[in-house]
C-alpha positions as CSV (number, residue, x, y, z in Angstrom):
1,M,119.2,20.9,32.6
2,N,118.2,21.7,36.1
3,R,115.9,19.8,38.4
4,S,112.7,21.7,37.6
5,D,113.3,21.1,33.9
6,L,113.9,17.4,34.5
7,F,110.7,17.2,36.6
8,S,108.5,19.1,34.1
9,R,110.0,17.4,31.0
10,F,110.2,13.8,32.1
11,L,108.6,13.0,35.5
12,L,105.5,15.1,35.2
13,P,104.4,13.5,31.9
14,V,105.3,10.0,33.2
15,L,103.2,10.6,36.4
16,S,100.3,12.0,34.4
17,L,100.4,9.1,32.0
18,S,100.4,6.6,34.8
19,I,97.4,8.3,36.5
20,V,95.5,8.3,33.2
21,L,96.3,4.7,32.5
22,Q,95.2,3.6,35.9
23,S,91.9,5.5,35.6
24,C,91.2,3.8,32.2
25,G,91.2,0.3,33.8
26,E,88.0,-1.8,34.0
27,P,85.6,-0.6,36.7
28,K,85.5,-2.9,39.7
29,S,82.5,-5.2,39.5
30,T,80.2,-5.4,42.4
31,K,78.7,-8.7,43.5
32,K,75.0,-8.9,43.7
33,V,74.2,-10.2,47.2
34,E,71.3,-12.7,47.3
35,P,69.0,-12.2,50.3
36,Y,69.3,-14.9,53.0
37,K,66.7,-17.6,52.4
38,G,67.7,-19.9,55.2
39,P,66.0,-20.4,58.6
40,I,65.7,-17.4,60.9
41,E,65.0,-19.6,63.9
42,E,65.9,-23.2,64.9
43,I,64.1,-24.9,67.8
44,N,64.9,-28.3,69.3
45,D,62.4,-30.6,71.0
46,V,59.2,-29.0,69.7
47,K,55.8,-29.7,71.1
48,L,52.8,-27.9,69.5
49,L,49.3,-28.1,71.0
50,Y,46.1,-27.2,69.2
51,S,43.1,-26.8,71.5
52,E,39.4,-25.9,71.3
53,A,37.3,-24.8,74.3
54,A,40.4,-25.5,76.5
55,K,40.6,-29.1,75.3
56,V,43.7,-30.4,73.5
57,K,42.7,-31.7,70.1
58,V,46.0,-32.1,68.4
59,K,49.6,-32.6,69.6
60,L,52.6,-32.4,67.3
61,T,56.1,-33.3,68.5
62,T,59.4,-33.4,66.7
63,A,63.1,-33.1,67.5
64,K,63.8,-30.0,65.3
65,Q,61.9,-27.1,63.7
66,F,63.3,-24.5,61.3
67,R,61.2,-21.3,60.9
68,Y,61.7,-19.0,57.9
69,L,61.1,-15.3,57.3
70,N,57.7,-16.0,55.7
71,D,56.8,-18.0,58.8
72,N,56.9,-21.3,56.9
73,R,58.3,-24.2,59.0
74,K,60.2,-27.3,58.3
75,Y,60.5,-30.4,60.4
76,P,63.6,-32.3,59.2
77,K,63.4,-35.0,61.8
78,P,60.6,-37.5,62.4
79,V,57.2,-36.0,63.2
80,N,54.6,-37.5,65.6
81,I,51.0,-36.2,65.6
82,V,48.2,-37.3,67.9
83,F,44.6,-36.4,67.4
84,Y,42.3,-36.5,70.4
85,G,38.7,-37.5,70.6
86,P,35.9,-35.4,72.2
87,N,36.6,-37.0,75.6
88,G,40.3,-36.3,75.4
89,E,41.2,-39.9,74.4
90,E,43.9,-40.6,71.8
91,A,41.9,-41.3,68.7
92,T,44.5,-41.3,65.9
93,S,48.3,-41.1,65.7
94,I,50.6,-40.2,62.8
95,V,54.3,-40.9,62.5
96,S,56.4,-39.6,59.6
97,D,60.0,-39.1,58.5
98,S,59.7,-35.3,58.2
99,G,57.2,-32.5,57.6
100,R,56.6,-28.9,56.8
101,Y,54.1,-26.1,57.4
102,D,53.0,-23.7,54.7
103,K,51.8,-20.4,56.4
104,A,50.1,-19.0,53.3
105,K,48.0,-22.1,52.8
106,D,47.8,-22.9,56.6
107,L,48.7,-26.5,55.7
108,Y,50.8,-29.1,57.5
109,T,52.4,-31.8,55.3
110,V,54.1,-34.9,56.6
111,M,56.3,-36.9,54.2
112,G,58.4,-40.0,53.9
113,H,57.2,-43.2,55.4
114,V,53.8,-42.0,56.9
115,V,51.9,-44.3,59.2
116,V,48.5,-43.5,60.6
117,I,47.0,-45.6,63.3
118,N,43.2,-45.2,63.9
119,K,42.7,-46.7,67.4
120,Q,38.9,-46.6,67.2
121,K,38.6,-48.5,63.9
122,Q,41.8,-50.5,64.5
123,E,43.1,-49.5,61.0
124,K,46.5,-48.6,59.8
125,L,47.1,-46.3,56.8
126,L,50.4,-46.1,54.9
127,T,51.2,-43.3,52.4
128,P,54.3,-41.3,51.3
129,E,52.6,-37.9,52.0
130,L,49.7,-36.6,54.0
131,N,48.3,-33.0,54.4
132,W,46.3,-31.6,57.3
133,N,44.4,-28.3,57.3
134,P,43.7,-27.1,60.9
135,V,41.0,-24.7,59.7
136,T,38.9,-27.3,57.9
137,K,40.0,-30.1,60.2
138,K,40.5,-32.2,57.0
139,V,43.3,-34.6,56.1
140,F,44.0,-35.5,52.4
141,T,46.6,-36.8,50.0
142,E,46.9,-37.2,46.2
143,K,49.4,-40.0,46.7
144,Q,49.1,-43.8,46.9
145,V,47.5,-45.1,50.1
146,T,47.1,-48.5,51.8
147,I,44.7,-49.1,54.6
148,I,45.1,-52.3,56.6
149,S,42.4,-53.6,59.0
150,Q,44.2,-54.8,62.1
151,L,41.1,-56.9,62.9
152,T,40.7,-58.8,59.6
153,G,43.9,-58.2,57.8
154,E,42.0,-56.9,54.8
155,K,44.0,-54.4,52.6
156,L,42.5,-51.5,50.7
157,Y,44.6,-49.7,48.1
158,G,44.0,-46.5,46.3
159,L,45.2,-43.3,44.9
160,G,44.2,-40.2,46.9
161,L,42.3,-39.9,50.2
162,D,40.1,-37.4,52.0
163,A,39.3,-37.8,55.7
164,N,38.3,-35.9,58.8
165,Q,41.2,-35.2,61.1
166,D,40.6,-38.1,63.5
167,F,40.1,-40.6,60.5
168,T,36.8,-41.8,61.8
169,Q,35.4,-41.1,58.3
170,Y,37.4,-41.3,55.1
171,S,37.0,-41.9,51.4
172,I,39.6,-43.2,48.9
173,R,39.4,-41.4,45.6
174,K,40.4,-44.3,43.4
175,P,40.1,-47.5,45.4
176,T,41.4,-51.0,44.5
177,G,41.7,-54.1,46.6
178,V,39.9,-57.2,47.8
179,F,37.1,-57.0,50.4
180,N,35.0,-59.4,52.3
181,V,31.4,-58.3,52.0
182,E,28.9,-59.9,54.3
183,G,25.7,-61.3,52.7
184,S,27.3,-61.5,49.3
185,P,26.7,-64.8,47.3
186,S,29.6,-67.2,47.3
187,L,31.2,-68.0,44.1
């Protein structure tokens, strides 16, 4: 048996069989890559100003902002918002644990321990969540609220709230609490 017979009788079939067996293996699976859903931008020491007729109406400050592809924003650090009156005076301030902005709804939401101080009425509002719409200039929540008069100490409790952005006018949707009403007969 010469070399070419050895190759054609033994090695060629073995090589052909090994090639066929390798090609019969399972196809390589491809991983489906999920699109990136994280922030596309991170900003530190944020200060946003909203103005009308060249007068600042609202100032939002926070330590960090994440912006996403759909232009939504998250504020993972405490958020401070100040609403200014018609003469530029600080009318109301809001402090919260965190916040977010929904671009599609044009709605800011602050969450966590939310404290609103109305300097004109000397009232404090406490709630776990508060929404602000810059287009309608309205503030609202579906959550539990507590309003404390810093003058009298009276507390008003309720579920849900609607207010104008400087909190000079508000209504509680389902109020509860004890009130002093002037001119009411004593018991």
